RONU-647214 format. One line per 8 residues: their letters; for each residue x, y negated, z of N, C-alpha, C. Coordinates in nm, 3 decimals. Layout:
<nodes>
a> X Y Z X Y Z X Y Z ~ ... .
</nodes>
This chain:
<nodes>
mlrgvypg> 27.737 -7.290 -9.759 27.653 -7.285 -9.917 27.518 -7.181 -9.894 ~ 27.405 -7.230 -9.864 27.307 -7.132 -9.834 27.271 -7.072 -10.002 ~ 27.241 -6.931 -9.958 27.189 -6.869 -10.134 27.024 -6.770 -10.097 ~ 26.972 -6.796 -10.210 26.855 -6.703 -10.197 26.879 -6.611 -10.331 ~ 26.802 -6.456 -10.268 26.781 -6.396 -10.371 26.687 -6.366 -10.449 ~ 26.606 -6.366 -10.581 26.478 -6.326 -10.611 26.521 -6.224 -10.720 ~ 26.497 -6.080 -10.654 26.466 -5.989 -10.757 26.385 -5.965 -10.852 ~ 26.351 -5.905 -10.995 26.281 -5.839 -11.048 26.305 -5.842 -11.196 .
sfnpptta> 26.260 -5.784 -11.262 26.233 -5.802 -11.385 26.264 -5.884 -11.515 ~ 26.137 -5.985 -11.483 26.165 -6.097 -11.557 26.142 -6.088 -11.715 ~ 26.049 -5.984 -11.719 26.019 -5.936 -11.829 25.901 -5.981 -11.919 ~ 25.856 -6.093 -11.940 25.972 -6.225 -11.986 25.945 -6.300 -11.893 ~ 26.070 -6.385 -11.892 26.104 -6.477 -11.796 25.940 -6.579 -11.767 ~ 25.908 -6.627 -11.670 25.760 -6.698 -11.727 25.811 -6.854 -11.634 ~ 25.745 -6.922 -11.709 25.719 -7.035 -11.608 25.715 -7.028 -11.436 ~ 25.619 -6.963 -11.408 25.592 -6.937 -11.251 25.710 -6.876 -11.186 .
hlaiaeaa> 25.822 -6.755 -11.263 25.895 -6.744 -11.230 26.014 -6.868 -11.167 ~ 26.016 -6.981 -11.255 26.106 -7.095 -11.237 26.066 -7.200 -11.131 ~ 25.907 -7.162 -11.095 25.855 -7.279 -11.048 25.866 -7.189 -10.873 ~ 25.864 -7.061 -10.853 25.859 -6.997 -10.729 26.017 -7.024 -10.670 ~ 26.110 -6.996 -10.793 26.249 -7.035 -10.741 26.296 -7.191 -10.691 ~ 26.194 -7.289 -10.693 26.261 -7.414 -10.739 26.143 -7.405 -10.587 ~ 26.066 -7.370 -10.562 25.953 -7.395 -10.427 26.062 -7.294 -10.296 ~ 26.106 -7.204 -10.356 26.209 -7.151 -10.257 26.354 -7.194 -10.196 .
rnrhdldr> 26.367 -7.232 -10.308 26.531 -7.356 -10.287 26.474 -7.474 -10.209 ~ 26.331 -7.533 -10.217 26.322 -7.671 -10.156 26.242 -7.639 -10.015 ~ 26.206 -7.511 -9.997 26.127 -7.537 -9.859 26.262 -7.399 -9.754 ~ 26.373 -7.389 -9.837 26.442 -7.317 -9.743 26.622 -7.404 -9.815 ~ 26.609 -7.506 -9.834 26.701 -7.561 -9.847 26.833 -7.468 -9.923 ~ 26.793 -7.460 -9.989 26.880 -7.333 -10.069 26.969 -7.421 -10.174 ~ 27.117 -7.418 -10.160 27.183 -7.445 -10.272 27.210 -7.368 -10.401 ~ 27.197 -7.219 -10.410 27.180 -7.141 -10.496 27.070 -7.054 -10.499 .
vvlsvsrs> 26.982 -7.042 -10.570 26.879 -6.925 -10.632 26.934 -6.801 -10.719 ~ 26.951 -6.735 -10.718 27.033 -6.571 -10.786 26.884 -6.479 -10.842 ~ 26.851 -6.490 -10.993 26.801 -6.411 -11.020 26.842 -6.291 -11.082 ~ 26.798 -6.157 -10.980 26.870 -6.047 -11.006 26.783 -5.945 -11.049 ~ 26.856 -5.870 -11.168 26.774 -5.765 -11.210 26.892 -5.645 -11.237 ~ 26.791 -5.541 -11.179 26.856 -5.399 -11.185 26.843 -5.316 -11.282 ~ 26.969 -5.308 -11.373 26.939 -5.234 -11.435 26.828 -5.145 -11.460 ~ 26.820 -5.043 -11.340 26.704 -4.950 -11.378 26.618 -5.003 -11.235 .
alakqhvd> 26.537 -5.043 -11.271 26.438 -5.132 -11.158 26.357 -5.033 -11.111 ~ 26.370 -5.045 -10.933 26.251 -4.913 -10.886 26.130 -4.908 -10.945 ~ 26.015 -4.784 -10.971 25.874 -4.780 -11.031 25.909 -4.879 -11.159 ~ 26.023 -4.905 -11.233 26.059 -4.956 -11.364 26.125 -4.897 -11.474 ~ 26.182 -4.760 -11.436 26.317 -4.700 -11.469 26.309 -4.719 -11.575 ~ 26.165 -4.706 -11.705 26.141 -4.656 -11.830 26.115 -4.785 -11.944 ~ 26.134 -4.911 -11.856 26.124 -5.037 -11.938 26.242 -5.028 -12.036 ~ 26.190 -5.017 -12.175 26.324 -5.004 -12.263 26.291 -5.160 -12.348 .
hprfddri> 26.194 -5.243 -12.356 26.187 -5.317 -12.471 26.130 -5.465 -12.343 ~ 26.171 -5.567 -12.410 26.302 -5.574 -12.536 26.415 -5.490 -12.435 ~ 26.537 -5.470 -12.527 26.626 -5.432 -12.504 26.668 -5.503 -12.381 ~ 26.769 -5.454 -12.281 26.820 -5.464 -12.152 26.884 -5.591 -12.181 ~ 26.979 -5.592 -12.278 27.115 -5.704 -12.320 26.998 -5.822 -12.352 ~ 26.900 -5.825 -12.460 26.846 -5.977 -12.482 26.751 -6.031 -12.400 ~ 26.742 -5.946 -12.304 26.631 -5.948 -12.204 26.718 -6.028 -12.097 ~ 26.862 -5.996 -12.025 26.940 -6.115 -11.947 26.998 -6.221 -11.994 .
avleasva> 27.025 -6.224 -12.181 27.027 -6.322 -12.253 26.926 -6.446 -12.263 ~ 26.775 -6.398 -12.264 26.699 -6.456 -12.249 26.683 -6.554 -12.100 ~ 26.704 -6.431 -12.010 26.725 -6.503 -11.861 26.784 -6.644 -11.840 ~ 26.911 -6.559 -11.894 27.031 -6.687 -11.857 27.012 -6.810 -11.942 ~ 26.921 -6.799 -12.109 26.884 -6.958 -12.119 26.812 -7.012 -12.078 ~ 26.691 -6.919 -11.976 26.638 -6.993 -11.864 26.627 -7.074 -11.778 ~ 26.754 -7.005 -11.738 26.823 -7.108 -11.649 26.929 -7.150 -11.657 ~ 26.981 -7.152 -11.765 27.066 -7.253 -11.788 27.100 -7.416 -11.788 .
ehdwlsvr> 26.980 -7.474 -11.774 26.958 -7.644 -11.761 26.920 -7.638 -11.581 ~ 26.967 -7.559 -11.483 26.929 -7.592 -11.367 27.056 -7.545 -11.279 ~ 27.149 -7.658 -11.218 27.339 -7.547 -11.180 27.257 -7.502 -11.081 ~ 27.145 -7.509 -11.012 27.103 -7.417 -10.869 27.071 -7.307 -10.927 ~ 27.039 -7.262 -11.016 27.023 -7.127 -11.071 27.131 -7.026 -11.190 ~ 27.099 -6.903 -11.109 27.188 -6.816 -11.223 27.164 -6.660 -11.219 ~ 27.218 -6.601 -11.255 27.143 -6.470 -11.319 27.234 -6.374 -11.275 ~ 27.203 -6.252 -11.210 27.292 -6.157 -11.168 27.223 -5.999 -11.216 .
vtelqlla> 27.285 -5.909 -11.256 27.281 -5.751 -11.305 27.362 -5.704 -11.181 ~ 27.269 -5.594 -11.132 27.295 -5.514 -11.061 27.243 -5.360 -11.066 ~ 27.367 -5.308 -11.007 27.315 -5.165 -11.026 27.212 -5.104 -10.864 ~ 27.198 -5.181 -10.781 27.106 -5.147 -10.680 26.942 -5.145 -10.687 ~ 26.894 -5.092 -10.657 26.735 -5.098 -10.656 26.687 -5.108 -10.541 ~ 26.724 -5.081 -10.414 26.619 -5.123 -10.283 26.686 -5.280 -10.254 ~ 26.527 -5.379 -10.208 26.558 -5.491 -10.166 26.646 -5.508 -10.102 ~ 26.666 -5.381 -9.963 26.740 -5.446 -9.863 26.844 -5.461 -9.937 .
diaegfdv> 26.921 -5.359 -10.017 27.059 -5.377 -10.076 27.078 -5.479 -10.154 ~ 26.990 -5.519 -10.253 27.003 -5.617 -10.356 27.007 -5.773 -10.267 ~ 26.959 -5.778 -10.101 26.941 -5.866 -10.066 27.048 -5.907 -9.965 ~ 27.155 -5.843 -9.979 27.286 -5.804 -9.877 27.347 -5.913 -9.925 ~ 27.416 -6.040 -9.779 27.474 -6.111 -9.832 27.405 -6.223 -9.868 ~ 27.297 -6.238 -9.887 27.210 -6.364 -9.917 27.123 -6.430 -9.798 ~ 27.086 -6.522 -9.820 27.011 -6.586 -9.662 26.840 -6.590 -9.653 ~ 26.833 -6.553 -9.797 26.641 -6.552 -9.831 26.619 -6.471 -9.918 .
lvvgadkw> 26.546 -6.420 -9.913 26.499 -6.288 -10.014 26.350 -6.377 -10.061 ~ 26.375 -6.344 -10.186 26.282 -6.429 -10.252 26.164 -6.326 -10.324 ~ 26.043 -6.281 -10.259 25.967 -6.176 -10.324 25.802 -6.199 -10.371 ~ 25.715 -6.154 -10.412 25.555 -6.168 -10.423 25.511 -6.088 -10.304 ~ 25.362 -6.158 -10.306 25.304 -5.985 -10.212 25.288 -5.895 -10.231 ~ 25.309 -5.844 -10.364 25.291 -5.755 -10.401 25.407 -5.646 -10.339 ~ 25.534 -5.707 -10.369 25.667 -5.664 -10.318 25.735 -5.590 -10.186 ~ 25.646 -5.760 -10.123 25.687 -5.747 -9.968 25.567 -5.618 -9.893 .
wqiqdpaw> 25.438 -5.608 -9.986 25.340 -5.467 -9.932 25.447 -5.363 -9.978 ~ 25.465 -5.331 -10.081 25.569 -5.227 -10.117 25.662 -5.180 -10.012 ~ 25.779 -5.282 -10.030 25.908 -5.228 -9.938 25.865 -5.212 -9.786 ~ 25.707 -5.265 -9.728 25.694 -5.136 -9.597 25.650 -5.037 -9.646 ~ 25.607 -4.990 -9.762 25.555 -4.824 -9.774 25.655 -4.723 -9.757 ~ 25.655 -4.616 -9.662 25.757 -4.527 -9.626 25.797 -4.454 -9.734 ~ 25.675 -4.435 -9.829 25.692 -4.378 -9.991 25.829 -4.423 -10.030 ~ 25.911 -4.548 -10.028 26.013 -4.573 -10.113 26.141 -4.561 -10.053 .
yggdeaar> 26.138 -4.473 -9.925 26.249 -4.460 -9.834 26.231 -4.249 -9.843 ~ 26.148 -4.216 -9.936 26.151 -4.101 -9.872 26.050 -4.001 -9.788 ~ 25.975 -4.128 -9.811 25.879 -4.114 -9.646 25.931 -4.134 -9.523 ~ 26.050 -4.154 -9.548 26.119 -4.200 -9.406 26.071 -4.306 -9.292 ~ 26.011 -4.321 -9.191 25.986 -4.476 -9.157 26.079 -4.523 -9.103 ~ 26.178 -4.404 -9.030 26.292 -4.466 -8.999 26.412 -4.567 -9.070 ~ 26.376 -4.473 -9.182 26.472 -4.546 -9.299 26.398 -4.643 -9.327 ~ 26.291 -4.676 -9.381 26.222 -4.822 -9.361 26.244 -4.927 -9.287 .
daamgrlp> 26.241 -4.843 -9.187 26.296 -4.978 -9.050 26.452 -5.024 -9.083 ~ 26.480 -4.931 -9.078 26.641 -4.946 -9.103 26.654 -5.041 -9.236 ~ 26.577 -5.034 -9.323 26.601 -5.131 -9.447 26.516 -5.260 -9.440 ~ 26.406 -5.247 -9.356 26.323 -5.401 -9.329 26.420 -5.473 -9.217 ~ 26.503 -5.387 -9.126 26.561 -5.479 -9.043 26.672 -5.556 -9.080 ~ 26.753 -5.509 -9.232 26.857 -5.558 -9.296 26.839 -5.698 -9.385 ~ 26.731 -5.721 -9.422 26.646 -5.791 -9.507 26.653 -5.930 -9.414 ~ 26.721 -6.059 -9.546 26.744 -6.175 -9.442 26.611 -6.259 -9.434 .
tlavvpre> 26.572 -6.372 -9.398 26.477 -6.475 -9.437 26.417 -6.430 -9.544 ~ 26.259 -6.371 -9.525 26.158 -6.411 -9.626 26.086 -6.495 -9.663 ~ 26.116 -6.491 -9.811 26.001 -6.617 -9.881 25.913 -6.513 -9.977 ~ 25.823 -6.528 -9.921 25.678 -6.447 -9.980 25.580 -6.534 -10.067 ~ 25.579 -6.545 -10.190 25.420 -6.588 -10.249 25.307 -6.510 -10.251 ~ 25.228 -6.586 -10.203 25.079 -6.463 -10.175 25.030 -6.455 -10.251 ~ 24.949 -6.397 -10.288 24.871 -6.356 -10.387 24.710 -6.332 -10.351 ~ 24.620 -6.407 -10.376 24.487 -6.387 -10.396 24.433 -6.240 -10.270 .
dlevpvev> 24.481 -6.140 -10.332 24.421 -6.030 -10.294 24.482 -5.953 -10.199 ~ 24.620 -6.008 -10.157 24.702 -5.958 -10.050 24.765 -6.047 -9.942 ~ 24.725 -6.018 -9.814 24.751 -6.093 -9.745 24.934 -6.123 -9.678 ~ 24.955 -6.237 -9.656 25.098 -6.247 -9.605 25.083 -6.359 -9.509 ~ 25.185 -6.307 -9.394 25.144 -6.416 -9.234 25.268 -6.479 -9.309 ~ 25.177 -6.611 -9.233 25.224 -6.771 -9.224 25.379 -6.778 -9.230 ~ 25.436 -6.734 -9.132 25.603 -6.767 -9.088 25.656 -6.680 -9.235 ~ 25.621 -6.632 -9.327 25.734 -6.610 -9.436 25.661 -6.620 -9.562 .
rldvpadr> 25.535 -6.703 -9.549 25.485 -6.755 -9.702 25.546 -6.856 -9.763 ~ 25.553 -6.853 -9.887 25.622 -6.912 -9.961 25.517 -6.989 -10.046 ~ 25.426 -7.135 -10.046 25.365 -7.200 -10.080 25.422 -7.280 -10.207 ~ 25.348 -7.275 -10.341 25.373 -7.309 -10.464 25.296 -7.366 -10.516 ~ 25.300 -7.482 -10.566 25.196 -7.564 -10.617 25.087 -7.418 -10.729 ~ 24.945 -7.429 -10.682 24.870 -7.351 -10.782 24.878 -7.379 -10.921 ~ 24.876 -7.466 -10.948 24.912 -7.554 -11.075 25.042 -7.507 -11.176 ~ 25.100 -7.426 -11.100 25.271 -7.410 -11.180 25.225 -7.263 -11.154 .
idgvsstr> 25.134 -7.194 -11.076 25.154 -7.060 -11.097 25.000 -6.973 -11.144 ~ 24.943 -7.023 -11.065 24.795 -6.938 -11.100 24.746 -6.962 -11.236 ~ 24.706 -6.777 -11.258 24.706 -6.748 -11.421 24.849 -6.713 -11.528 ~ 24.983 -6.695 -11.440 25.046 -6.720 -11.530 25.134 -6.546 -11.494 ~ 25.158 -6.507 -11.553 25.223 -6.342 -11.513 25.295 -6.300 -11.663 ~ 25.354 -6.211 -11.640 25.459 -6.143 -11.724 25.348 -6.037 -11.831 ~ 25.293 -6.003 -11.764 25.202 -5.881 -11.840 25.108 -5.995 -11.931 ~ 25.067 -6.098 -11.843 25.017 -6.196 -11.961 25.059 -6.235 -12.114 .
aragelel> 25.220 -6.269 -12.076 25.286 -6.349 -12.144 25.278 -6.227 -12.293 ~ 25.335 -6.147 -12.211 25.350 -6.010 -12.290 25.216 -5.949 -12.380 ~ 25.089 -6.017 -12.307 25.012 -5.985 -12.449 24.977 -6.098 -12.520 ~ 25.071 -6.251 -12.582 25.034 -6.301 -12.654 25.019 -6.442 -12.619 ~ 25.031 -6.455 -12.453 25.024 -6.582 -12.390 25.135 -6.671 -12.360 ~ 25.236 -6.720 -12.500 25.331 -6.769 -12.489 25.367 -6.899 -12.433 ~ 25.264 -6.929 -12.407 25.262 -7.114 -12.330 25.292 -7.010 -12.148 ~ 25.295 -6.903 -12.114 25.351 -6.883 -11.992 25.458 -6.852 -12.006 .
mteaaraf> 25.530 -6.852 -12.110 25.670 -6.802 -12.083 25.811 -6.889 -12.067 ~ 25.884 -6.862 -12.034 26.017 -7.012 -12.051 26.018 -7.021 -12.157 ~ 26.058 -7.140 -12.182 26.106 -7.212 -12.354 26.192 -7.103 -12.405 ~ 26.254 -7.088 -12.359 26.400 -7.022 -12.400 26.348 -6.862 -12.435 ~ 26.222 -6.826 -12.370 26.158 -6.728 -12.400 26.089 -6.686 -12.511 ~ 26.008 -6.822 -12.499 25.883 -6.832 -12.619 26.008 -6.827 -12.709 ~ 26.083 -6.900 -12.740 26.148 -6.914 -12.862 26.221 -6.791 -12.933 ~ 26.259 -6.706 -12.797 26.313 -6.588 -12.902 26.183 -6.520 -12.920 .
arrtgawi> 26.095 -6.506 -12.853 25.981 -6.416 -12.928 25.933 -6.465 -13.039 ~ 25.920 -6.613 -13.034 25.870 -6.623 -13.166 25.962 -6.596 -13.280 ~ 26.112 -6.602 -13.294 26.182 -6.597 -13.385 26.212 -6.439 -13.415 ~ 26.198 -6.324 -13.252 26.261 -6.181 -13.332 26.130 -6.085 -13.278 ~ 26.018 -6.123 -13.215 25.902 -6.047 -13.220 25.855 -6.029 -13.112 ~ 26.002 -6.019 -12.992 25.994 -6.010 -12.819 25.888 -5.964 -12.767 ~ 25.833 -5.913 -12.714 25.728 -5.884 -12.618 25.596 -5.894 -12.701 ~ 25.592 -5.966 -12.842 25.463 -5.969 -12.852 25.422 -5.865 -12.994 .
drqryeas> 25.570 -5.822 -13.057 25.541 -5.782 -13.167 25.667 -5.662 -13.208 ~ 25.634 -5.575 -13.144 25.732 -5.485 -13.142 25.807 -5.389 -13.272 ~ 25.729 -5.406 -13.344 25.746 -5.328 -13.506 25.874 -5.463 -13.553 ~ 25.834 -5.597 -13.559 25.939 -5.724 -13.601 26.068 -5.718 -13.489 ~ 26.043 -5.686 -13.366 26.154 -5.718 -13.311 26.282 -5.625 -13.312 ~ 26.211 -5.486 -13.310 26.316 -5.358 -13.331 26.329 -5.356 -13.479 ~ 26.315 -5.455 -13.596 26.372 -5.429 -13.719 26.443 -5.574 -13.718 ~ 26.443 -5.700 -13.573 26.540 -5.784 -13.558 26.652 -5.749 -13.597 .
gsggaid> 26.702 -5.674 -13.464 26.862 -5.644 -13.446 26.879 -5.711 -13.407 ~ 26.829 -5.819 -13.298 26.883 -5.932 -13.226 27.022 -5.952 -13.157 ~ 27.022 -5.793 -13.136 27.142 -5.746 -13.000 27.181 -5.909 -12.936 ~ 27.107 -5.968 -12.873 27.107 -6.074 -12.757 27.142 -6.185 -12.815 ~ 27.144 -6.208 -12.935 27.137 -6.366 -12.983 27.064 -6.421 -12.958 ~ 27.074 -6.577 -12.889 26.984 -6.665 -12.817 27.076 -6.801 -12.889 ~ 26.958 -6.874 -12.929 26.952 -6.985 -13.010 26.963 -7.110 -12.877 .
</nodes>
């Protein structure tokens, strides 16, 4: 059984996240793709909105109709640790460039090289502004990812979110109306 891992905050999960997972599955003939969310993501330790449990519940609802997709919560932060035991690591070009920066390893190039050496096969989603070597490039149909970002979804472009995230945002205000969300006290309830 071939398994890929796609780490991220998925805050909120978007249609592009699902398209990337599907492209990785198809390109690498994966039986399962696991969306992995760190409780305290590296460089994003202070994300507290929406509540972590709500974000995970929405992500699980977003992948529920796909038997090849699942969600995993982890305490791990380094991508090399998160990817251990998987056949493919799926990342965006920005993350791919970050994991090569010794700053993430306390400035230690040997630690960076050791971590990079532990990585499984890479599937790197290109971005216009970042070069990605062809041997690790994961092509995703442009019409499924162009202009789609969690940042834009949080700014109110609900159509970029997965159906489950969009419904949760409309019902509770998550991602789009912090005061309404805080007042909703949703506690992970997903319809």
